[in-house]
N, C-alpha and C positions, 0 to 999 in steps of 0.2 A: 801501301801495306806498312803496318808497324813492324819495326824490327825489334828483335830480342834485345833485352838489356844486358849489362855486363855480367850479371849474375845468371843469365840464362832464362829469366822470367818473361812472360808477356807483360804489356803495359798494364792489363787489367788483373794481375795475378798477385795474391798476398804471398809474403814469405811463408816458409814452413812454420806451423804452429805446434807447440808441445806444451803440456802442462804436467805438473806433479803436485798432488794434493796433500795436505796434512803434513807439511814440512816443518812446522813449529809445534812442539808439543803442547805448549800452554795456550796458544792462541785459539779462540773460538773457531776461527776459519783461516786457512793459510794455503798458499799456492805459490809455486815458482812457475812463472810463465815465460816461455821462449818464443819470440817472434823473429825468425831468422837468427842472427847472431846476438840479438838484443835479449837480455835476461834480467827479469826483475822478480824479486820475492815480495809477495804482497800478504799482509796479514790483517785480520780484522778482529778488533776487541770490543766487547759490548759491556758498558758500565751503567750502573743503575743511578745515574745522575746526569745532569745537563749543565751547561755553562751558566754562570750566575744570571745573565740577562734573560735566560729561558726559564728560571726556576718559578714554579707556580703557575705556568701558563699551559700545562698539559700537552706540551709537544716535545718530540724528541729532536735529535741532532745527529748529522753525519758530518764528519770532518776528516781531513787526511794530512799526513805528513809525508814528505818526499825527500830522498837523499840519494847521493851517488857515492858509491865507494871509491876510495882513493885510486885504485887501478882498474876502474870500470872503463876508463878510456886509454888511449895509446900511450899518454904520458900521465904521470902521477899528478893528482890534484890533492891539496890539503883538505883535511876534514873541516867542515865549516865550524865544528865546535872548537877546533884549534884557533881558527880566525876570530872566534868570539861573536860571530853574527851570521845570519843566514844571508845568502846572496839574493839578489833581486829575482834571478832566474828561478831559484828554489821557491821563493814566496809565490811567484806567479804559477808554477806548475802545482804546487800543492793546493793552492786555492782553486785552480781549475779542477783537479781530481775531486776535491770536496763538493764543489758546485754540481759536477756531473754526477756523482754517486748519490747525492741528496735527491736527485730526480727518480731514483730507483725505489724510494721508500715512502710509504704513507706516514709522515712524521707525526701526525695527530694520533693515529692508531698505534704508533710506536710507544706513545707515552713518554714520560720523562726518563728517557734512556739515551745514551750517546753511543754511536758506533764510530770507532776510530780506526781508520785505514792507514796502515803504514806500508809505504812503497819504497823499497831500497833496490837501486840499480846495481846488479853484479857485473853486467857487461852492457856497454852502450855501443850500439851501432845504428843509431838513427830510431826515432819514434818511441823513446822512452816514456813520454807522457801519455801516449796512446796505449802503450802496453800496460802502463800502470792502471789506467782506467779500465781497460778490458779485463785485466787480471785481478784488479781490485774489486770488481763487481763479483767475480767468482768467489773471492775470500769472503766478501760481504754476505753473499747468499749462503755460503756454508756456515757462517757464524749465526746468521738468522735461523737456519735450519736447526743448528745445534741447541739454540735457545727457544725452540718452538715459536719463533716469531715469523715464520716464513709467509704467513698469510698476509703480512704488511709489506711484503716485497712486491711491488706493483708493476714493474716493467724491468726489461733488460736495458742497459746502457752500455755502448762500446764506442771505440774511438779509433780513427785510422788517419794516416797522413796521406796526402796526395800533392801533386806538384806538376810544374812544367819544367821538363829536363830535355835539353837538346831540341826545344820546339814541340815536344810530345808531352801530352798529359799521361802521368803515370801514377800507379797506386803503391802505397806502402813503401816509402823511400828508406834505403839503408843510408848510412852516413855518406858513402862515396856519392850518392846522387844528391842527398840533402845539401851537402856542402857547396854544390855548384848549381843548384836549381835556380831557374829564373823567377819561379813562383813556388812558394812553400805555404801549404794550407793544411791545417789540423781540423778534423771534422769529428764532433761528438754528437751521436744520435741515439734514439731509442728504437726499440723493436717495432714501433709503429711508423718508423720513418721520419719521426719529428726531430728536428735539430735542437740540441741542447746548447751547442756552441760551435762557432766558426772563427778560427784564427788564422787569417791569411795575410801574407805579405808579398809584395813584388820586390824581389831582391835586385832585379835589374830594371827593365822597362815596365811601365804600368801595363796591366793586362786587361783584356776585354771581357765583357759579360759572356761571350761565347766560350771563352777559355774557362770561366768559372762554371759554367754549365757542364762543360766536358769533365772537369774535376769532380764535380758533385755527383755525376753519373757514376763515375768510378768509386767515389767514396760510398755511395748508397749500396752498391753491389758488395763492396768489401765489408761494410758494417753487417749486412745481412749474413755474410759468411761467418763473421766473427760472433755474431749473436747465436747462429747454429752451433758453433763451437762451444760457447758458453752453456747452451742448453744440453748438448751432447755430454759435456763434462759433468754437469749437475745430475744428469739422468744416470750416469754410470758411477756416481759417487756413493 
């Protein structure tokens, strides 16, 4: 029998989900999403232009920026603007968010417009990239609704972390579990159950296909719950 985790959850249980919409006055779409203790503010801006390499090609673009506030973590980190360059982790995460959310939009029907998603972590307790994708989709959907472009939003996309902790496959890892996990896997998927991206690492010993299947089963169920949360949020907005 699976035992309860340190925070009292079952192995297949997401952390508590909360959302506040319209948190930035000027953004076409914005939300603060809380997944457990992780809190991310997401905004979506729509511009009537595309990057130079797409001009004249009749297609739109979705891209993202990601940052973590200095006291999002238990010790202060310098702003990357002060350091003068983005760190490798930041580059990786914002490219992931952009790739994931581009899957949500029919870029050809969008036309020569850009949707820019900004994700700023207010509190980090594991799963910040997954929260950014899940909350970023909500901000994107709100922005497209505000600009009467909702018909070009073709699917939901959400993300969740899974892992092997103490020999057990678990869903939605907080930092306490993530920092000591044997395996760490981030899963991005659509409402049709199709995978957008899998990012997995054996932090200790290599893992077997059976462990991967266990983690993906948990992730599939978790993403289905997150997509229901997205849809319920949009329906009530």
